VOGU-3710 file (C-alpha; in Angstrom, 3 decimals, decimal comma):
1> mmtchepaga> 54,740/54,969/27,280  52,590/51,427/27,848  49,636/51,158/26,606  46,958/48,233/27,456  43,821/47,132/26,001  40,297/47,132/28,199  39,486/43,247/28,622  36,506/42,429/26,952  33,497/42,509/29,874  35,649/44,262/32,133
11> ppraltiags> 33,752/47,431/33,550  36,093/50,497/33,276  39,180/50,954/35,297  39,997/53,960/37,733  43,185/54,447/39,864  42,895/56,566/42,916  46,617/57,927/43,942  45,970/59,470/47,020  46,409/58,923/51,456  44,585/56,477/53,346
21> dsgggagiqa> 42,328/57,473/56,111  42,242/54,856/58,696  38,999/55,856/60,106  37,510/54,911/56,414  35,658/58,506/55,352  37,588/59,753/53,074  40,885/59,008/50,905  41,520/56,021/49,378  39,000/54,069/51,501  36,291/57,217/50,253
31> dlktmlefgv> 37,594/56,800/46,734  37,046/52,932/46,297  33,724/52,725/47,940  32,770/55,695/45,714  33,954/53,667/42,245  32,303/50,866/43,589  29,153/52,484/43,571  29,379/53,641/40,088  30,426/50,320/38,733  33,968/51,206/37,797
41> hgmsaivavt> 36,835/48,862/39,147  38,513/50,655/41,326  42,468/50,234/41,995  44,803/52,479/44,143  48,560/53,744/44,859  48,960/54,850/48,374  51,104/57,851/48,791  50,872/58,248/52,540  49,456/56,561/55,395  47,374/58,582/58,222
51> aqnsvgvhgv> 46,234/57,627/61,404  42,980/59,348/61,398  39,692/59,115/63,226  36,386/60,931/63,457  38,090/63,797/65,877  41,247/64,553/63,195  44,470/63,376/61,511  47,029/62,029/64,306  49,763/61,254/62,248  50,842/61,166/58,648
61> wdlpaeavrg> 53,438/59,018/57,011  54,968/59,256/53,677  55,600/56,103/51,498  59,041/55,844/50,033  58,708/57,154/46,276  59,813/53,891/45,238  56,922/52,139/46,822  54,850/54,877/45,206  56,300/54,723/41,631  56,372/50,839/41,898
71> qiravvddig> 52,309/50,857/42,838  51,539/53,384/39,876  53,478/51,634/37,343  51,957/47,683/38,034  48,597/48,935/37,812  49,081/51,205/34,351  51,666/49,009/32,329  49,856/45,709/33,054  45,953/46,224/33,787  45,560/49,698/32,143
81> vdvvktgmls> 43,476/52,779/33,220  40,827/54,731/32,002  40,744/57,597/34,427  43,323/58,467/37,138  41,904/60,494/40,435  44,810/62,128/42,501  44,128/63,273/46,247  46,209/63,975/48,933  49,645/63,737/47,955  51,525/64,998/51,086
91> saalvalvag> 54,800/66,164/50,070  56,486/68,110/47,313  58,850/65,340/46,311  55,989/63,063/45,972  54,050/65,651/43,781  56,269/65,803/41,459  56,699/62,043/41,109  52,916/61,620/40,506  52,868/64,415/37,882  55,645/62,180/36,133
101> eldrtrapvv> 53,684/59,158/36,410  50,946/60,375/34,871  52,561/60,785/31,440  52,489/57,092/31,075  48,983/57,331/30,393  46,704/59,309/28,247  43,592/58,593/30,358  42,040/61,473/31,665  42,635/62,951/35,089  41,017/64,495/37,965
111> vdpvgvskhg> 43,169/66,307/40,490  41,117/66,898/44,144  44,336/69,241/45,509  43,866/68,234/48,759  45,297/70,954/51,258  43,825/70,269/54,831  41,625/67,869/56,164  37,639/68,374/57,524  39,208/69,044/60,821  41,672/71,707/59,853
121> dpllapdavd> 44,791/69,537/59,735  47,471/70,118/57,084  47,620/67,539/54,415  49,701/69,255/52,322  53,899/70,765/52,769  53,995/74,346/52,232  56,688/73,735/49,915  54,257/70,964/47,729  51,998/74,007/46,685  53,986/75,399/44,195
131> vvrrellpra> 55,090/72,017/42,431  51,172/71,365/42,565  50,640/74,488/40,691  53,478/74,122/38,317  53,351/70,096/37,737  50,313/68,984/38,622  47,630/71,079/37,567  48,622/71,247/33,806  48,540/67,896/33,811  44,480/67,735/34,890
141> tvvtpnldev> 41,618/66,945/32,934  39,498/68,359/36,033  40,721/70,195/39,083  38,030/70,176/41,813  39,555/72,676/44,786  37,282/74,001/47,210  37,431/77,610/48,421  40,141/77,286/50,706  42,389/75,343/48,182  41,328/77,872/45,480
151> rlltgvevhd> 42,877/80,787/47,863  45,843/78,193/48,704  46,672/77,800/44,870  45,673/81,358/43,485  45,367/84,109/46,409  41,747/84,589/45,166  39,299/84,767/48,068  36,035/83,837/47,501  33,145/85,711/49,333  29,908/84,718/47,303
161> aadlpraaea> 28,923/82,833/44,194  29,792/86,219/41,930  33,383/85,666/42,687  33,346/81,737/41,349  34,287/82,798/37,439  37,290/85,075/38,714  38,519/81,876/41,143  38,085/79,516/38,245  39,727/81,829/35,785  42,871/82,067/37,961
171> llalgpawvl> 42,891/78,165/38,241  42,562/77,695/34,540  45,729/79,774/34,046  47,681/77,305/35,924  46,672/74,766/32,851  44,069/72,422/33,670  41,198/72,044/31,294  38,488/72,242/33,271  37,968/73,584/36,690  34,939/72,819/39,149
181> vkgghlrgda> 35,021/75,402/42,095  33,252/74,122/45,188  31,047/76,816/46,628  29,724/74,407/49,388  31,110/76,706/51,885  28,856/79,813/50,767  25,869/80,783/51,683  22,525/79,817/50,397  22,123/77,071/47,707  25,084/74,739/47,446
191> vdlltdgtsr> 26,455/76,358/43,947  29,637/74,751/42,045  31,081/76,611/39,010  32,247/74,105/36,248  33,928/75,468/33,180  37,019/75,669/30,582  36,949/79,178/30,261  34,409/79,165/27,262  31,629/76,935/28,747  30,083/77,717/32,167
201> fllrgprldr> 27,928/75,234/34,233  26,446/76,090/37,498  25,614/73,214/39,241  22,906/74,102/42,227  21,877/71,894/44,998  20,140/72,427/48,171  22,170/73,540/51,354  22,499/70,642/53,775  22,917/71,255/57,507  24,834/68,395/58,572
211> rhthgtgctl> 27,794/67,675/61,050  28,720/64,216/59,174  30,636/65,436/56,340  33,641/63,744/56,383  35,188/62,483/52,854  32,676/64,808/50,545  35,683/66,294/48,479  37,396/62,816/47,943  33,826/61,331/47,358  32,743/64,488/44,319
221> asalasrlaw> 35,825/63,868/42,697  36,168/60,331/42,615  32,437/60,215/41,363  33,632/62,481/38,880  36,235/60,579/37,691  34,128/57,279/37,667  31,397/58,693/35,025  34,758/60,243/33,060  35,778/56,391/33,033  32,513/55,552/31,538
231> gdtpeqaaka> 32,756/58,203/28,404  30,658/61,246/30,023  31,471/64,812/29,008  32,635/66,635/31,635  29,597/67,965/32,010  27,658/65,003/32,756  30,389/63,511/34,759  29,903/66,903/37,078  26,524/66,418/37,274  26,165/62,730/38,181
241> akdyvsgala> 29,064/63,430/40,975  27,060/66,563/42,176  23,624/64,425/42,708  25,539/61,392/44,171  27,105/63,693/46,810  24,145/65,372/47,737  22,303/61,860/48,600  25,529/60,654/50,439  25,616/63,994/52,527  22,057/64,056/53,364
251> agfplgagig> 22,587/60,472/54,631  25,580/61,112/56,733  26,085/59,419/59,765  27,545/59,650/63,392  30,959/57,624/63,851  32,957/57,925/66,660  33,355/61,577/68,866  33,867/63,674/66,127  32,194/64,231/62,442  30,921/61,126/60,931
261> pvdhgyrhrr> 31,479/60,209/57,159  29,118/60,691/54,318  26,942/57,489/53,068  28,725/56,365/50,223  26,231/53,464/50,109  22,931/55,477/50,602  21,184/54,063/47,615  20,961/50,544/49,362  19,657/51,702/52,422  16,596/53,502/51,035
//
């Protein structure tokens, strides 16, 4: 394992390993925008390129394994990282590669187990789901699934907030240190559950009736990762991320003919 010392005066270093969204609302683009908002130095390893806009995903092209490995090692072995965030990983082979490369750093890892796009387009191959369970989740400091991803990974159906603990327990059984189950699709307040199996924290936010929500999940995971890079506890990081995403969602704007993005720079436009 390579180890690097943080240079004096440099901000915390965050590496996102994910897919590119050509429309700029989600993926690597959303991650880097969020990281900048939290004052960390964002770096990236792109695993796949998508042709994507406000109405859907029109194509996905995985990068060669050596290109993904090369990006990760170039960053980790020279610059170093204080946190790693993973997003869309697309194929079983790429999930396995990324999981193995995470062992090159002792930095905390936030896993956003992206399964489908906001428009319902699949972004994770069916044979990759078990690799996420077996190889990626056990390496996660925090995993941040939405309710569809909970069902995909565990088979647990969440119908209301009372089901969140059962979903979290099923995910913790797969090996992550912490789970943040996002209940944004439930009725009533937007309630998320953060737990490590011992401590439980309910994170509540107002229900926002907004159409322009593209990038919400990527943004939350990147905000959480950014705060971990600054040394926050998972509880502190999750609360800061929830607050930021609530504001970005409230300020989401129309772009194109379909679902617009959340506004990552809303704090500058108040």
